[in-house]
N, C-alpha and C positions, 0 to 999 in steps of 0.2 A: 831539073825541071823548070821550062822557062816560065814567063809570067802569063804567056797565054794558056799553056796547060794548068798554070795553078789556078786560075782563073776559072776556067773549063771545070775542072775538078771540083771547086766551090759549088759552082751552079748545080754540076749532076747531086753533089751530097742532099741540098736542099729540096732538088726535086724529088730525090728518093725518099728523103724524111715526109716530106707532105702526102706523096703516094702510099706510104707504110700508114701515115696517119689517118688518112682517109678509109685504107682496109681495117685498121685495127684501134678504130676511133673509141671502142667501148674500153679498153684497156687503159690503165695508167701510163705503161712503159711499154716497149717494142724492140725486138733484136734487129738488129742491121748489121749486114756483112761488106766487108770490102775486100776485095781481090783484083790482082792483075792477071788480064786473059793472056791467051799466046800470041796476041798482037801487042800486047805490052801497055794495052789500056788499061786505067782502074775502071772497075766496077762494081756498082751498089746492088744489094739485093736481099730481102729478108730472109733467105735458105744459102747456104754456104753451097759452093759450086763443090763437084766431085774432083775435077782436074782443076785447081785454081791454086795460083801461085800466091805467096805473101797473103793470104785470110787473114782479115781483123775483124773481130768482133766489135760491133760498137751498140751501146745501149743509149738509146733513145726516149727522152719523156715525151710522150705525146699529149699530156695535158695541156699544155699550152698554146696547142695546135687547133683544139677544139673551140669553136664561137658558141659562148652563150646565146642561149635564145631567149627572144624579148618577151618578158612577162605579158602575160594576158590582163587586158583592161578588166578592172574590179566591176564586176557586176552587183547591182543593189539587190540586199539581203531580200530572202522572199519572205512576204508578209509585211514588209515594211511598209506602210503606206504613205504618200506623199502628201506633205501637208496642204489642209486645205485652202483655198483662196480666201481673201477676206472678204466680207461680204461688203456690197457699196452701201454709201450713206442712205438711201432710199429705204433699203433693206431693214437698215439697222434702225432707222425711225419707227418703222410700221412694226417691228417684234418690241421695241421699248412702248408704242403706244399701247400694243394688246396685251403687254405684261401688265401696264398700269392700268388699264381698264379692268383687269381680273381681278387686282387688287382692290379695287373700289368695288366692284361687286360682291366680293367676298365679305370685304367690311359692312354693307349693307346688310348682308343676309346674318350677320353676326349680332348688328345692331337689331334687326326686326327679331330674332331669336330672344334675343337680351328681353326686348320688352314685353313680347310674349310670356316669357317665364315669370317677369313680375306682376304682369295681370292674373295670369293664373295661380300665383302662390298669395293673394291677396287674403285669401280665405285661412282662417286658423285651423290648424290642427286639434284636434283632441287634447293631445299633451302641449299646446302652445297657449292653453287660456286658463284665465283662474278667475274665479267670483269674489266681487266684493260687494259691499255696500254703500251705496249713493245717495245722496237727497237729490230730488228730482224737482222738490217744489217747498216754499216755506208755508208753513200755517199761520193764519191771522191769530190773534189772540184768542176771539172767542171759539174758533176749531181747537187750538192747541188746549184749552181748558177740557176739552173732551176726548183728547188724545190721551194715549197708552203712555202712562210715565216710564221711563226706559234710564236706569242709573249708568248702563254701559256705554252707550251712546247717546250724544247731546247734538240735535240738529242744530242749534243753535252756534257749534263751533265746526260745521259742516258748510262747504260750499254749493252751491246749485251746478251739478256737473251736467246731466240730463247724460249719462252715461260716456261720456267722453270721447276721443276721437275716434277709437275702435270699439268702444264698448257698446252693450245694447242690453237693454233690460232684458230679462229672463221672461218675467211676464208682471203686467201692471196688477195683476191679480194679487200679486205676492207682495204686494207693496203694502207699507203700513204706516199710518200716523202715529206719531210720537212726541211726546214733551220731554226734554231733557231735563239736567238739573238746573241749568240757567233759565229755563221757565220759557223757553223758546220751543216752537214745534215744527214739524216738518216731516214732508213724505217721503221716505225713504226707499228703495226697492234694490235688492239683489240684482248686481250687472255683471255681464261676462267680459272682461278685458284681456287681452293679451299677455302673456306673460315676458321673460326676457328673452327664451329660446326664439321665439315668433317675431321679436325686434330684430334680432340678430339675424334671422334669416332673411328678411324682407331688407336688412341694410347690406349684405351680400347681394341680393339680386339688385338694389339700387344702384350698387358701386361697379355690378356688371354693365348695366345699360352707359355708366357715366363713361366706362372705359371702352364699349363699343363705339360710342359718339366720338371720344376722343382718334381712336383707330381709324375711322370713317374720314374725319376732318383730317387727319395728316394723309391718308390714301387721296384724297382730293386735292391736297396742295401739291403732292408729289405728283399727280395728273397733270395740273396745270404747268407745273414748271416744268415737267418732262415733255410737254407736247408744244410749249411756246418756245 
């Protein structure tokens, strides 16, 4: 066989392989036959001839002849929202101002409520009071000589109070003129004064007012700093 014939044979073999690969692209391997026709030419085909000479079967691997498809571009996942754009500086300042103003308004409301609770809670409840005897005035010696002696209470050892800060006399008609073992006399009256429970409750209300005032001051300072 000449060089020209050998080259043509190789070319024909390659063409036959490509043609068979296109026909049988889904298969991993295909059958190819080679034979010599009546004119002495080498022929290739996927089926053997009935009257062919020197028929030879050739197994051809078609997996290397397929062209891989290009992967499709990835699509964004469904339901995934794009990141929102950052607000501009003016929008941020307006939002900050509105938030600080709301904090100041809420602090003022809490302070007003605390002051109201303190004012309305100044009265003593029945279980927050107690009755004591206080001296509301001294008696001159001439009056002390006429007063009722009292061995248990000595006006001479008592200070004139007038009821104290929260105290109030039950009734001036219940007051008595007495003289004690020291010889000094005075006018004593039963007086209602707050007990410890009342003082503790008032202290809590006063602390609430102080805290609300401090919160308002802090909110005002934050507003000035945030706006300036």
